[in-house]
N, C-alpha and C positions, 0 to 999 in steps of 0.2 A: 588191675582195676582202672587203668587209664581211660578206658572207654566210658566210664561213668563220671568222669570229672566234669562233663558238660552239664550234669544235672545238679543245680544249685539248691533246689527245694527238697532234696532227699539225701539221706545218708545210706551207705551200703556196707554190708559186712557178709562174710561167708561163715555161717555158724556150723556147717556140716559139709562133708565132701559133696561137691556138685550142687550145693544149695546156696542161693543168693538171697539175702534178706534186704528188702527195701523199706526204709523208714521215712514216712512223710515227716518233714522237719520244719514245721512252723508251730512249735508248742505254745508260744505266746499268743497265737491266734487260734488255738485249738485245731491246728492243721487245716484251717479254712483254705479252700482251693482258690488261690489267686489265678489270674490269667497265666502267669509264668508257670505255676505248678500244673495248671490244666494242660498246657503245652507239653510239659515234661511227661505227664501221665499218658498223653497221646503217643509219645515217641518211645517210651522206655521198653515196651514189650518187644519191638523189633530189634532193639539193641541186645536184649537178653537172648532172643532167638539166635543171634549171630555169635553169642559167647559160648564156645564149645565146652567150656568148663562147667556150665550151668545146665542142670537137667530139671530143676524145679526151683521156683522162687516163692518167697514169703513177702507179703506186704502188710505193714503195721503202721502205727502212729507213734510219734514221739510225745512224751509227756502223758497227760491224763486222758487225751482224746484220740480216737481213730481219725475222724475228720467230721467237722460240723457242716460240710457242704460248701457251696460257693461263697466267696468272700464278698460281703456287701460293699466293701470299700471300692470294689472294681466297677460298681454299677454306674458311677459317674462318668466312666470312660466312654460310655455309649452315646453321650449327649453330642449332638452335632453330626453324627454319622448319617450317611445316606441310608434310609430305612431298608431298602432292598439289599444293598451291599452288606449291611450289618446283619440282616437276617441270614443271608447266604453264608457268611463267614461263621456266624454262631452255629448254624445248622451243621456245617461241615465239622466244626470243632467238637460239638457235643456228640455227634454221631461217631466220630473217631474215638472219643473217650470210651464209648461202649463197645463198638465193634472191634477195636484193636485188642481189647481184653478177650473177647470171644474168639477172635481169629489167631491169637498168640499160639504158637506151636507147643510151647512148654507149659506144663501145669502150674497153676498159681494157687497158693494157699494164703488166705487172709487170716490175720490174727487181729480180731476186732477188740482192741484193748480198752475202749471207752466210747463216749458218745459217737454215733455214726448217723448222719442226717443227710437227706437229699443225695447230692452227687457223691458225698462221702460214703453213704450207704450203698450207692450203686457199685462203687469199687469193691466194697466188702462182699456184697452178695453175688457179683458177677465172677468173682474168683471161683476156681473149680472146686475148692474145698474151703468154705467159710467156717472159721472157728471163732467163737465169741467168748469173751469173759462173761461169766454168769451174771455179773452185776452191770455189765455194759448196757447203755441205753440206746435203742435203735428206734428211729422214727423216720417215715418216708418224707413227710413235711411239705410237699408241694401244694396241696389243696389249702393247707393252713396259710400259705403265703400268697393265695389268690392265683395259683397257677395249676394248669392241668398236670397230672402226674406223668411227666415225661421221663427223661433219663432212662433208667433201667426198668421202671415199675411195670409197665404194660407188657414188656417182653419176657420177664422172668417170674414175677410173683405168681401168676396163675399156675405155672409149672411147679413152683415150689410148694405152695400151700392150697391150691385149688381156687376156684373163682369166688366162692362165698367168703372165704377168709381174706382173699385179696381185696375184694370190694370193701370189706369191713375196715381193714387197716389203711387202705388208700383213701377212702372217703372220710374216715374219722381222724386219720393221722394219730391213732392211738399209739402210745409208746409201748415198746416191748423191752424186756430185759433180754440179755443173751440166753438165759435159761428158758424164758418164754419162747424165744425164737427157735430154739432147738425143739421144744415140744410141738411147735407149729410147722416143723420141717422147713423153716426159713433159713436156718444155718445147719451145717452138717453135725457140728459138735459144740458143746458148751462146757467150759471148765472154769474152776475158780481163777480169778485174775492172776494170782501168784503162780499158777501153773500154765498160763496161756502160752508164753513164748516157748517153754520146753515142749509143750504138746504140739505146737505148730512145727517146731524143728523136727520132732519125732516123725510126724506125718510126712513132711517134705523129704526127710532123709529116706524114709521107706519108699516113697515114690522114686527118688533119685537112684535107688539101688535096683529098681526094676528095669526091664528091657526098654531102652529109650524109644525105639520106634513103635513098639507095641503100646506104650503109654501115650505117645503123641497121636497115634492113629485112633485110639479109644477116645481121647478127648475130642479130636476132630469130628468123629462120627456123632458123639453125644451132642456136641454143640450145633449140629444141624437142627435140633429141636428149637434152638434159639434163632438160627438163621432163617428158618421158615416163617418165624414171627416178625421178621424185619419190617414188613409193611405196617404192622401194628405199631411197632416201635417208632417208625418214622412219622406216622400220623400223630402219635402222642407227643413227639418232640416238636413237630410243627405247631401243634396247638399250644404247647407250653410257651414257645417262643413268641407266638402271636399275642400272648397275654402279658408279656414282660412289661410293656409300657401302658397297660390298660388300667382302668379305674379300680378294678378289684384288687390287682396286685399293689397299687399305690395305697389303697385303704388298708390292706392287710399289713403292709410294711409299716405304715404310720401307727396303726393300732399296736403292732408288736413293739415298736420303739416307745410308745406312750403307755404300754402295759395296760391296755384296755381291750374290751371285746370289739371286734370289727363290726361295722355296720354296712351291709351291702344292699343294693336295690333289689326289689322283688324279681325283676325280669331283666336278664342281660341280653335277651334276644337270640341266644343260641338254642 
């Protein structure tokens, strides 16, 4: 396990032969994704691909949440940055979070054990086999915070549940339970929370017992459906980042903190 000591925002264990479980480990912050954790989530998959003992991985959250998305405490770090350099850095980082999951050679099972929001939901749904606790709460969240639905949404939701349902959930930010998400084909499986980890291990162990090359080739081919949508993803990400310091995002965040309805101008010009 020495290769994993570089990752300080995660815990690791091997719950079955050839299976590695990654646990996001900021339970006091509901596993909000800090800049440090974001960087680790960008790098972890190539490290796993180089670990010859691993054939399948599981990703889950510590405590009562899977991940509530980006850590708002990091927003202050962007003040004073050169706008162009900041945009370029954030674009590369956010794109890597998504594409490195898609391009990982070995299958990933997500065990969505609790609230999954925004970038946290991206990790859960981009996994090859997302499994959610029936009572877990899932919400895309971007529009509610005054941002275009970047991250994973444009690249994968239409494939999962079709355009009509995608528009409904992405434009309204309606919450789903894990059970709802299974009915809408947004996750592969939903089980009671007490059974979640055992089910994730069972599925990962089954994959790990299959022919490794056949498994990886199958994943690689299927993920071409996502790769061909990369231009859609990159545009959605660029639009999201362009709004980060805009008035709508500022009003949405203020309204959220003040626990009131946001008030937006009638015409943003887009």
